[in-house]
N, C-alpha and C positions, 0 to 999 in steps of 0.2 A: 357182369357185361366190365364194372370197376370197376371190380378187382384186377381181373385181366387186363387193362388198360393201366393201373398204377404200378401195376409188375413189369410190363413196359420200361416205362418212365424208368423203375428205376433201375432193371439189367441194364440197357443204355448210358445211365447217368455213370454206375458202378464200372462199366464195362470202358469209356471215356477217361473215369476217373484212373483207372488201371493203367492205359494206354499212357494219361498223360505221364505218372512220376517214369515210367519207362522207356519216356519220344527225352530227347533234350529240343528245348526247342532256343533259340539264339534270333537276338533282336537283334535288327541290324537299322542302321539309321543313316542319311546322307542326305549330299544336295549337289544338286545336278547346275552346272554353272558352262555357259557357251565360252568356248575357248577363245575367241575373236577379241571379247571386249570382260568376260568376268562376270556377268551378270547375272546371276539366277533367272533356270528356268523354268516358268510356272508350265503347267500340265503336259510335264515328261513323260512318256508312259515309264514305269518300272516294273518286269515284269522276272521271275524267277525259270530257268529256262526247260523248257517240257515238266510246264505245270500250268493249269492256271491261277496259279497263285500272281498278283500283283496291283501297282495303286497307281498312285497320280505325283508330281511332287504338289505344293500348295504352291499358295505365295510366296513364299521364300527360297520354291523352289529345293526344299526339303523332302524326306519321306523318311518315311517309315515302315519295315519289311520284319516279321517274325519267319523267318526259315527255320526246319526239320531237320536237317543234314550239314554239314559244312562240311569240305569244302563245298561251294555252289555256283550256276555262275546266273547272272542278272543284265537283261538284257535291254539298254536303253533306249528308250525312238522318240521323235520330235519329228513336227513337220518343221522344214529348213535347216534338217540338221543329219548330217552323216549315223546310222545307226552305233551303237558302241556297248561293248560285250564286257563283260567284270567281272574277271573270277574273285570272290568273297572266301579268304583261308579260313577267317578268326574273326569273331564279335569283336576282338582288340580294335581292328580297324578302327573301329567309329569315332568323329562319324568320316562316312568317306565320301572325297570327293571325287564326281568323275566333270570330265566336262568333255559337249561334246566338238565338233567339229561343223561351221554352215557347209550347207549346200550350195555350190555356185548356182545352181541350177534353180532353186526355188530363192521365196522371200527370206529376207531376213526375220528373225525372232520379232514377234511381237503380241504382248500380252497388254488388252486393256482392260480400262476399269469403270463398273456400272458405279463404284462407292459401297454397293453392298459383296462384292465381288468381283477374282479377277480369272480373266477367262483368255485364252491362245488367240490369239484374233481363228486363227485357224481352222477355230469350231465355233466359229462365230454364225450365229443365222442372223441376228441386228445390220445396219451399217454402224460401225462406231470407224472412228477416224483417230487416228493415233499420232499427237504431236512430240518427239524425244523433246530429251534433255538436248539437242545439239543446235534440231531447228528454234529451240525455245531463246537460246543463246545468241543469235542472228543478231538478234534484235536486241539497243543496250537501255532502254524505256525504263522508268522505275515501275512505268504502269502496266500490270500485265496483263492486259487488253491487248497490249500492244504488242505484245512478241507472237501476239497469234492468225492476226491479221493476216488476210493473205496467202496463206499454209495450207486452207482445205480447205473443199467446196461444200458449199451450202450456207458456208457461213460466211454473212453480209456484212459490213459495216458498211454508216451510212456518217460523213465526212459534211460540216461547216452549217450551210442551211439546213440541209438533208436534215442534220442530224433534230430537228425539228416532230417529223417521223416519229420515226425507230434506231436507235441510237447502235442496235446490230442482231441479227435474226441470227438464227437457222431455222435454214427453206420458208425462208418467207411467213407470214405473215398468220396466227391462229386464233387471232381476239379481233373483238373491235372494240372493246373498248377496257376491255380487263388489260393489265401488262402482259405485253408481250416480252419484255428482256430471258431471254432463257435463264430455267434455275440451276444456280452454282451449284455447286459441290465440292470441300477442300478436305483433304481427310476422310474419306464417308460419313460423312452430315455437311444439310445445305450447309450455306455460310449467309448467314443474317446481317451482317456489318458490310462497312464499305469495301469494294473490290478494290478500290488503293491502296490501301492496308498489306496487300498480301504482296510480302519481295519478291521480286521473281527468281533473286539468286536462289531461293532458298525450293524452287519448282521443281522437279525429277521431271514432271508430265503432264499430262493433259490428254485427255480421252472427250470427241465430242458423241457426246448419243442424241442419235439422229432419225430412224426409227420406232415406228410402236416396241420393235424385239428388243432395240436396245435401250431406251428413256422408259416401257413404260410401269419397268420394275419402282419408279417416284411418282406411281399417280396421279395426285389429280393435281399436280408442281411439274406434269412435265410433257405438258403439248406444247410448251415454247421449244425442246427441248432443251439439256441438259451437258452441260461442262461441268467434267469430275475434273479437280483439279489436284493432284497428288505431289506428297513434297519427297523431300531428299530422307534420306535413313543410312545409317552404315553399311557398308557391301562391303570394305575389303577387308582380309581381315588384320591387316595391319593399319597403326592406328596412319589418319591422314589430314595434312591439317590444309587449309588452301587460304588466301586472298584473294584477295579480287579489288582493282578501282578503277573507275567508269569517268573522264569526266569529257562532259558534252556542253558543246556550243551552236548555239541557232542564232539565224540573222534577226533584224529585226521584222514585223509582220510588215507587210507592202501595204500602206494605209493607201495608195493611189492605185491601190485592184478597189477602191470608192469611185466611183465618178459620179462626182459632184460639178454640180454648177464650177465654174472659175468661176476667181474674182472681179474678174471686169466683165464677165457680164450680168452679175449677178448686182453690179455699179449702176449698168446701166438700165437696169431693172429695174431697180431701188429706183434710180431718178424722171423712172418713166411713169412708175407706181403715185409716187410725191406730185405730179404734175394734172396724175389724175385724180389727186384730191383722196384715194386710197388710205394715208394714215391719222387725217383729219379725225375721225372718230377715237382713231387709240391717244395721238396728242390729246385729244382734253377731257381725258378718263381719268375719273378721280381716282381710281385705283392703282395709277402711275403705273400702266404696263409695261416692261421693258419693248421700246425702238434699238437698231442698231443706231451706229455712233453718226451715217449716213446722210441719218435722217433725223437727228438730232441739229447735222449741219446745218442741213435743208430749210431748216427747219428758223434754225436762227440767220437766214438769208431772208428767210422772208419773211419774217418778220421786220429785217432790216437791224437787226440785233451786231450782222458781222455783214461784210461789204463780198460779192461774187468772189473778187479775187481770195480775198481774205478764206470762202468756203473750198473754192476750189483748192487753192497748195493746201489743203487742211484734207482733199480727197484723195488728192493723185498717188501721196504715199500707200494711198487701201491695195492701188492697185495689183502693188508689191506685192503686196502681203500673201499669206498664203493657209491659212487654219492649218490645215490636215500636215504641212512641213511642219508646222511651228508644234503642233500633237506629236509628230512623229518623234522630231527633234529631243520634247522633254520629256515626256511621256513615255515613251520607249527608250527602251536598251536592250541588248543582243543576251538573248535570256543562258545561265549558268545552270549546270546541273553535276553533281558529284555528286558520287556510287561507291562507301568501300563498306566490304566484306570480308567475314572472316569466318567460316566452317574449319569443327573437326568430328570428324568420322573414322569407327574404327568397331571392330564383327570378333567377337570370341569367341567362342562352342559353347559359352550360355552369356549371351548380353548380346546384342550391337546399340550404340549409340551415332548421335548427329544433335550436335550441335551449335549456332552462331547465330553472327550480330552481324547487324545493320545499320548504315549508316544512309540515311541522301538529303542532302539538302538542298536546292530549289529555288534557283532568284529568277522569278517568269518574268518575261519581256514590259511586262508593264515597273514603271519602277515604282519602289514602296513595296512592295509584294513576293513575302520571303516564304520561305517553307521545309519544314525538318521531319523526317522523319527515322524514327528511330525502331529496329528490328530485332527479336529479342526472340529465340527457339531451341527448345530441346522437347528429342522422341528418343527413349530408348525402347529396348527391347531387350526382354529380362529370359531365360529356357532355367525355370526350376528346375524342372524335372523329364524327361526324357513325352511327359505327356502336358504338362500345365509350362505355358506362357502368359505371363504377365507383359505388358506396356503401355507405360503413360509416357505424355507427350505436354509440354504449358509453350504456346507461344501468348507472347505478347509484343501491342506496339505499341509508341506513340508518337501520333501526326503532330505538328504545330505549325498553322500557316499566320500568317501577319500580313495583312493587308490597309494599305491608306486609302485615301482617299484620291484616289484615283481610277476617270471613268474612262480612259483611253481616247477611244476615237467615237464611246459615245458622251464623249462632255457637250451640253447643251447651256441657253438659257434661259434654263428655266419659267414657265409661265405658257407648254408647248410650243413654245418655240427653238431649233434645232443652232446649231451653231454656222453665226454669219460666217461665210468665206473666205472676206478677206480676216476673222477675229487676228489677233497677235498678240501671245501672251509671254514676251521680250524687246523690254524699245530700243532703241539700237544701239545702248550697250552691251546688250543680252541682258539686263536686268528683268527679273518675272514682271506683269503689270494685270491690272487686274481687266476682268471683260464685266459686258452687262449680262446680267444676274436676275430675273425675276419680276426688278424694278426696270422704271427708268434711269440712269446712271445722275443724272441732273440732278436727282429729287433724293435721289438714294443717297447722295454725295453732300445734299443738304439740309436737308429733314432735321426738325430739332435741334440747329441751328450747335450742337455738336455735343447734346447729353447725349443720347440716344447710343450706341453701341457702335463702331466700324461696319457699314454695311460693302462695303466692298467684298469680290470674290476674287482671288490672287488662286486659281488653280493648280500653277507649281508651286509655291507655298502651301497652300491649304492637303496637299498630299502627305504632310504632316502632321495635320495637326487633327487627326483620328487615325485611331490606329485598330480596326481589328481583326478581335485572336480568336480564333478557330481551337480548342484542343481536345483531339482524340482524345480515348486511352481507349483499346480493345486488349482482353487477355479470354484467351482461350483455352480453357484445362480437358486433357481426353484420357481417356484411362478404358484398359479393357482384359478382360482376360482369357486367354483361348488355351481350353483342355481337346483334351485328342482324345474320346474313348476306345476307340479301339483305329486300325485301318483304314476307315472308310467314312469313320465318323465323326466330327467336331462340334463340341459349341465357340459359341460366343455371348460374350456381354461385355456388350459396349457404351459407355456416358460418356456427354458432353458436357460445358458449363462456359455459356461463354456473358462475358457485361462487355457492355461498348458503354463505353458516358462520351457524351460531347458536350460542349460546355463553349458558349460563347461569349466575350467580349468587345460589345462595340463600343471602345468612349470617343466621345468629339471634343478634345479639350473646347476651352472657352476661348478659347482664339479661333477657333472653326471656324467654316460661315454657316455651314448647318446651325448654332449652337448659336452664335451671334442675330443669323434670321430667326430662330424664331424664340428669341429673349424679345428682340426687339416691335415683331411682328405681336406679342401679348402686352407691351409696354402699354399700362393706364398714366394718364397723364390728370391731373387732380386741375379742371376746368380754374379754380378758383385760386390755390393756390401754385401749381408749373410743376407740385410734388411725382415724382412718378413714383409707381407702383412695380413690382412685377412677379406677375404671374406666374411665369419661370422664373426661377431666380438665378439670379448670376453662379456663371460655376459653369462643367462641364457636366454632360448627360452622359451617363452610361446604360447601353441596353442589355441585362445578359439572361441570356437563353441554356439551358439545357435539354436536352434529349437524351435520352438512359435508357437501352435496349439489354434486358435480361434473358437467358436461354436457358431449358435444360432440356438435352436430349436422351435416350436410353436407348439400349435396344436387344434384346437377346435375336438369336441363330444361330441356325441345325446349319451346319456343311458337313454337305453327305458328298462323299469319291469313290467310285470304285468302278472297277471294270474285270471280266471273267473270260477265259477260253482267249487267252495268247492275246489279248486286248480285243476281240471279238466284240462286247459285248463293253462302251465304258459311258457309265450313269455320274452326271454330277449334277446337284442339285440343293437346293436351302430354300429356311422357311424361318419368319420368325415374327415379328412381336415389334411394334416398336412405337413410344408414344412420348412428344415433344410440346412443349409449354412455352412461348414466349410474351416475354411482357413487354410492352415501349409505355413508355410515360415522357409528357414530357411539359415545360413552363417558360414563360419568358414577365423579364417586369425591369421598366424602364425607373433612372434612380437619377430625379433632377440636382442639382446642383451638388456634383458628385466632386471632391475633391481627394487626388488622387495619394494627397503630400501625406492629409490627415483621419483619409478613410475615412471623412464624412456629406449625409448628405440633407437633401431637403427632408423634414416626412411632413411637414403643418402643409401639404400643399393640398391649394382646392382645384378638386376638379367637378364640379357640379355645375358654379355659376357661369355664366355664357360671357366670355369678356368682348369686346369691342375690341379690331385691329387694328394695329395704327397705320399699314398702310390703304384700310377701307374702312375707315367707322361702321360703316352702312351693315357691314358683317360680322356677329357676333358666332364665335365656335366657344366653347369651354378645351379646356388641355387636354394634349390626349394623355386615357391613362391604359398603358400601353401593358397589360397583366392577361396572361391566361396557362389554363393547366388543362393533361391533357393524361387519357389515359386508353393504350389498348392493348389484351391480353387477348392472343391466341390459342389454342388448345388444338391436339389433334394426336386421332389412335390409328394405328394401321398393324395390318394382319399384311402377310406379304409372301407367295413364293413362286422362285422361278428352277427349272429343271431343262435339263438337255440330254437327249440319250445320241450318243453315237455307235454308229454298224459296222465291222469292217473298216474304221478310220476316215469313212468317205458319205457317210448316209448320217446324216444330224436332226435331231427333233427338237425344237423346243417350243419352253411355254411358259406362260409365267400369269400371273392374279397379285391382285390387290386391292384391298378394303380401306379408306379411308373414311372415315369420322373427324369431325370439325366439331368447333362451337361458333362456326359463321353463319348457322343458316337459322339459327333456332331450334326446340328443344328435338322435337317430330323431326324435322327433317334429318335433324344432323344421328338420330338413331336408325335413316335411313341406310346407312351409307352406303359409301359408292363404286360399284367392284367393274376394276379395272384390268382389262389382262391381251394379253398377246401368246401366236402361235407365229411359228417361226418351222424353213428345213431348207434345211443346205446339201446336195450334191458337190463332192467331188466328184469332176466327172470321169477328171484326169489318171485317179488311182484304179477305174476300171480299168477290167482286163482284153478290154478289145478295142479298148483304148493306145491307137499305136500312132498319135505325134508325137514323137521326141522330141518335138521340135516348138513345145509345150506343155511344161515341162509342170503347167496346174491351171486345170479349168473349175473353176467353179461356180452352179451358179445357186443364186439364196432366194427364198422368198418369204416378207412377213406381213402378217397382219395382226390390226389389236389397237386398242381404245388406250389412251393415258388424257391426263384433266388437265383444265388450269381455275385459277379463282378470281373472282370480281369480286370488290369489298360494295361492289353496286348499292344492293340490293338486303334485306335482311328479313326474313319471314313473321317480324313486329313493324312496325308500325314503326320510324325512324323520324327526326324534328332536328333543326339546327337549333342552339339555345342562344340569344340573344342578349348578353348585359345594357341595359339604358344605364347613362351616362347621368341621369337627372329625379331617376326616383329608383327605389331598390329590386323590382320587378322585373321579371322575364319576361324580352318576347319567343314568340317559337316558332318556325317553319314546316310546316309538314313536307318533309323529303320525300317519301316513300312510303307507300301504304305498306301493310301487311299482306306475305305473300309466304303462306305455307309453303306452296311448291316448289319452292327454290334449293337447286340444289350446282351442283358441277360444273362448268364448262364442261364439252369432252370431245376431245378431234380424235378418228379414226383416222390409220392408214396404212395402204396395201403397198408394199413395198416389192422391188426387183432387182437384181441386183450381181451382178457377173463377173466375179476377179480370175486374172488372169497371168497368168509370166511368161512369155517368149524366150527362147532361150540365152544364156547367157545375158539375161534382162533387155534382151537386147529393146524389150518394150513390155511392161507388165505394169496394170495396174486397177480400176476397177470402174462399174460401167453402172447406175441403177436410176430407174427410175422409179418412182412412187405418186401417189392417191392423197388427198389428203380430208375430209368431212367431219366439217365442225359444226356442231347442233350445240341447242342448253343454254346454246351463248348471250351473254345478258346484252339485252339491248332497251331500247326504247318501245314503249307501247304507248296505244293512244287511252288514254281517261276519259270517261261522263265529267266535263268542266265544275257540271253543278255540286260536285263534291268535295271542290277547294281546293284537288290538287296543281300545283302549278310550279312553278320555281321562277326566279327572278325579270323574267323578261315573260312572265304571263303564257308559260307555254306551258300545255292539260299532257303530262305523261307521269307516265311509271318505270321504272325499270325492271324486266323477268327475263329466267331462261328464254325469249322470244327472237333469236336472230338463229342466223345461219354461216355460212362461209365453203367453200369450194378450193381449194389448193390443186399445183401440180407441179414437177416440177423434175429433173433429173441430175444430177451429179456428175462427172467423171473426172476421173484423176489417172493421168497417166504420165509413170516415169518411163524414165529409159538411161543405160548404161551405154551411153554414144563412144565413148571414149573407154576401156578400165585398165592400163597398165599403168606404166609409172605414170604417164599423163593420164589425169583422169576427167571429164565430163562427163557429169549426171544434170538435165532434167526434166524440170518437172510441169505439167502442164493440168490444170484445175479447171473444171467448166463447172457450172450452173445456170443450169436455168430456172424460176420459181416465181410460181403465179396464183394469183389465188383471187377468187370475186365474193361478191356479199349473192349469199342466196335463200336468204329469208331476211325481211325487215318489215316491221309493222305499224311502223308510222307512214300516215299519207306522203305521197312527193308534193311537196312546195309546187303552188303555183308560181313559182319564178323559177326565175333560173338562177337569177341569184346568190340564193341561197347555201347555191354549193362552189361558191368559186376560193373561198378558202381553206385552206388544206395546211394540218397539221396536227399534231393532239392535241391540244383546244378549239378545234374544228369539225372535229366527226360528223359527217351528216352520210349519212353511207346511203349507196346505190345498188341494186340490185340487181348483179349483174357488170358490176366495176368495180375495182379493188377501193380497199377501205380508203389512202388514198391516193383520189386521180383528182387531172386538173380538168375543169371546163373553161371554154370562153364565150366570147360574144361572137358570131358569125363576123369578117371584117368585110368596107367594101374600099376600100381604102379614103384615099382623100378627096374631098371633093376639086375640080382639080384654076376652081375660081376662090377659095377661099381657103383652103389651107383646112377647111372643119375632117376631122372623122367620119367615116360613114361604117352606116349599120343596113338591117333588114328589119321589118314590119310587115307582118304576112309578106314578107317574100321579094318586098318590094326595096329598092336601098330606101333609106333615111337618114335622118342626122335631130326627129326627134329624137334626142337620149332621153328623156322620160321615159317615152314610150316603148322607148326600146328595153328600156331596164324593170318595165315592172309589166312588161308584156311576151317578154322571150321569155320560156317553159322551157322547163330542165330540154323535151324533144328535141328544143332548137336549138341548143348550143350546140358545140362543137365541143365533143368532148373527144382533147387532146392526147390520152393519157398514162398510166401512174408515174407519180412520183418517185418510187424508189423501182432502182433495177430489176428487173427483171433476168439478166442476162448480164451473168458477173463474174470472175474469174483471176488465174494469173501466170503468167510463164514465167519459171524459179529456172534458173542456172549458177551451178556448181564447179567450181575448177579446181582440182589442186597438182602441186608436183611437188615431190615432194615434202618437202614442210609449210611450204605455203598453200593457199586455196583461196580463192577469189569467187565469190556469189555476186548475183545483181538478180530485181524483183522487179518483174515488169506486171502491174493492175490492167485491167477495162472492164470496165462498166456500157451497156447498152442495153437501150427499149425504157429509157425513162423522160420525163423533159422538167422543165422549169420554166417560169416565169421567171425575164428581165424586168431588171424597172428602166420606168422612164419618166419622163415629164408627167407632172400632176400641178397644174398653172395654181389652183385652189391653193393648196399646198404650202406649194413654192413661194405662192404669195405671202398663206399667214405666216408659216412657222422656219421661214428664208431658208432651209436650203431644196435640194434636187436634183435632177442628175446632168449630167454633162451633157445630153441630149437636148438641152436647148440647143448648146451650137450645131444644130441637126433641124430644127424644123423645119418646116415650110414659110417661107419671105417671101416665094413673085409664083407667081405663076411656070410653073415645066418642072418645080421640085418636085411636085410626088409621082416624080418618077425615077428621085434619087434617096427619098425619105420616104417613111410612114411616123415621124413625129409631126402630130397636128400642130397648126400657128399660134399665135400667140392672138388670147382676144382677151378684150377688157368689158365687163365685170369678167374676172372666170364662171365656168359654167361648171359646179361639183357635180352634175350630171354627165355633163361629158368626157370629165377627168376621167371618169370611174368603169366611162363606159370604153378608154380608151385601155386606162389601164390593164382593165380582163379581157381583152380586146384577143384574138387570136396570134394580132397584128407582134404580141409580146412575149408569144412562146417558142420556145425555143427546142433543140435535141440534147439533154444533160449529155453526150453518147460518148466519154473518155477512152484514152489508153496513159496511162502516165511511172514514170523512170520513180519505184518505191524505193530505190533504199538503194546501195553498196555496201559489199562487207571484204574485205582482204583481211588476213590473217599470216601469223606465223605462226608454227610452235615445232617446242622442241622440246621431245623428255628422253629420260636413265638412259633407254634401249635406241638413241642418236652415240652419244653421250657416255660413258660411267661414271666420266671426270666432274659430273654434274655437281654441282650442292645441292641441288633441289631433284625433284620428282621429274616433274612439268613444267614447262613453260609459251604460255602462249601470251601474243601481242597482239591486238586486233585495230580495224580502226573498220566504222557503222559510218555510212554517209545513208541520209531515207530524208524528209519533204523537197523531192530537187526537179519537181516539177512536171508540167505537162507534156506529153507528146502529140498526144495531137484529139482535139478535138471537132465534135460534129458542130458545132453553132457553130456561123460563119459572122459571128459578133464578141468576137476573143473575150468570152467569155468561164474562165474555169466556176465548170457547174461544182463545182468542191466551197468556192467564197465567193458567192453571186451577190453584189454591197459589201462585202464585208472584206476586213481585212487576209490576205493570202501569208499562214506562212511560211518565217523564212524557213530557208534549206539550214539541216542538222550534220554538224561537220561530233566523232566524239572517237575518242584515242579510249583503249585500254592494258589492263598486262590481270595476270590470272597467273598466278605460284603455287605449283602445290609440293609438296614432302610426304 
């Protein structure tokens, strides 16, 4: 039997050899391009007429075939294009360039990138959103994330106060305590640097991966969605040089959006408080806490040091002062951003290349701040042979930011005090003056009899006495080898190295208030001789910090693309293995007595002795020894595969799988690995023979399901502790922060996605509708622990972190496009709508006995409640103002009450009012694009609904003690009947903190955050050589872009923009730019 088998094999081999020798095989190669814009077409089918021989174009639109007879005919087809037939007469025609004309009845071709492969969107089962270069260049911001806002459904950005929750999300939140931001992928690898280092001018396209079928290939880092950024490369045959320049000017922020108590009202309040004796303790304190100039005058008048007439005369000008006005005038300016870029690109039969240089200089609105970003990039692909290609790229970014000591609207008087409303930063001549800072000015001006350093704080002058310089250098080097084994199998090896170094030098010179204050605080006086010693030496203070991120990433991958029987069957698959190691190190050091001119420092510092403080000798403290080092190492190994099968170009099945292993959870847990996977199917119903709706040339149904993951660093398989170095002894203290847990694993997110893609004839209407459900399990959360084990945080809470929590979410993504007019005058419109809601389904910590535990909202105040979003607003039930006294009223045991202590201590979570989520559940945008001849106009309107915010109002305890408060003070209840027009409580003395807390967190101050705003307007003029052959350049584009144009409608009746609740409102911006290509 064995001999028979060998004989058969030998005979077949011999016959095959004889056939090969007698048959001439012709290697044919070519590239398929769009006739509209010359871009390569990925996933186009190339087959030999009347045979089963065929292939699919690769990521560069290229194909390779072996033909037995010539001449022969190739049939090229791709969804969205007219079929083309080309006769090949000779192999000498290589490479063959074939152009396909777009079909007017179907969508323009779109190729999405997952970071592992590029897929024609029409053959994808998952939910991908593609943002092309034309859309990206609408925005002129140097921040790449600004370029994708309001362009795609499911992608939410939070602004202003709302950024205290999540800066941006894809399809809502899928985790409780872990990082909820999407994974950023740059040129096929996760990007570990600062996203602001990416130059938008270098970006060709961005793909948003939203569901499991699209994102699960990224495994344990894909639970929050993925943003895949693809940079430009050479595509044109002739060398192309492009230069662009943009200048953006923005108005000053609107500080009057901070509704503060008026100078006149606060002066009257201070007089009232003085008459009540409120300041007696402060004025008699031996620690000399700060008091306002008016209180100093009232005190001098009360002591008989000045007559009442003089006090009144000096107080009178205070009412004309306005601290916010001076801050806006002298600490802010119009911001300016200048951007310049140049790139050179080209494509030959042997290589393509792209080289660019960019410079962005920013002068933000705060005086004394500046940043410069320089980017250099090169990317080249070399065709060594028909089978072998090598790619290599280098990206370098240097970003230098400089900041002076300018606190802006956060300017305060130290010691827990804000800035009194009537503070003036300049005198009548316009010269800068000092303000109260940390201590009574009358004491600071005279203490020491001239022996101490000047203790004045002059905010305007002090801006230039501090130079905080942060320098970032980011290198990314990537290489790759692509080897085509045959027509249907390709091997790829990729490697990327990244090194990012961030160095900070915060220099407080000898004249800065920071330095003078610290030196004076620690100055020691010999009681016998009066001799002064300086534990904090004279000279400047330098804080040095460094952070370095080094990563190595490698990948080996096989790509399989094959079609049979006239493309009846098509298979595209990848399989690979990748490894990543990333190390993050950090250090900080403070240098005292630093002299930059001599590069000298004080080395013999005493960090052990407790010194008496000059401003309060009763207190003793050592000089701060601010030194630390840190190191974090992460290692990952992953195995992955993805495959899709297409039958008759209309039935599509896809599947992916990935196993991730890492060093995050301990050896045993790491070795387990976590399989994450997805499956999907799509049916192009419009290609069926029974489908006779000619007005609907495309109708595609998609369904996917799968699991992706997320990473949390809150716990480890081993016991973790925080070490504290002591100042007085060499010993260290340790606090156990989490017990050992060998069962830790990745967080997992399961998602079901059902979608429809459609096109109505002539693109009257086209787009997609998707519905999804998410179920997040194994989420990191807090769980109670036996208090006798000695595990507690700094607040004495007994819990540990483990995979004990869960969430559910669901939503809808809709994108509708319309070519309303498509003749010489074109009007295209895009409407995007998103609904994204989530709630906690599992959380093991017991519900707090008091509802007050759930009042604060933000990243630092997460206290989940089952059945509610992670970020949710609760408030005390409101019963209005007492008609007789103006006191706020709540409820105790269902009855109206003014027992504020009882209200706060007895109101349970069940009795609190649930107002709603802090992040919008409904959001989207409407964009209209107009063009006529060479002119274009575009504007974008965004909307957000279904969320809430807490507006600030009067807190009398804080107003008395911290000198700042809300303009609602003028709306307070003062007489019976006022309760019909206001909810602001009456002024009472002494202030009742519980009364203030109840009002501050009552439902009376909750507002609907819904809003509609005009985001931007873009106007452009473009001319190219096809318009006039006499032009000395290939293309010229001049454009104007206006943004931050304001709110059109808001749901609340208090005229508060929910983006800017009690913070400055960003000023309008106008950009002018030009792009020239040769």
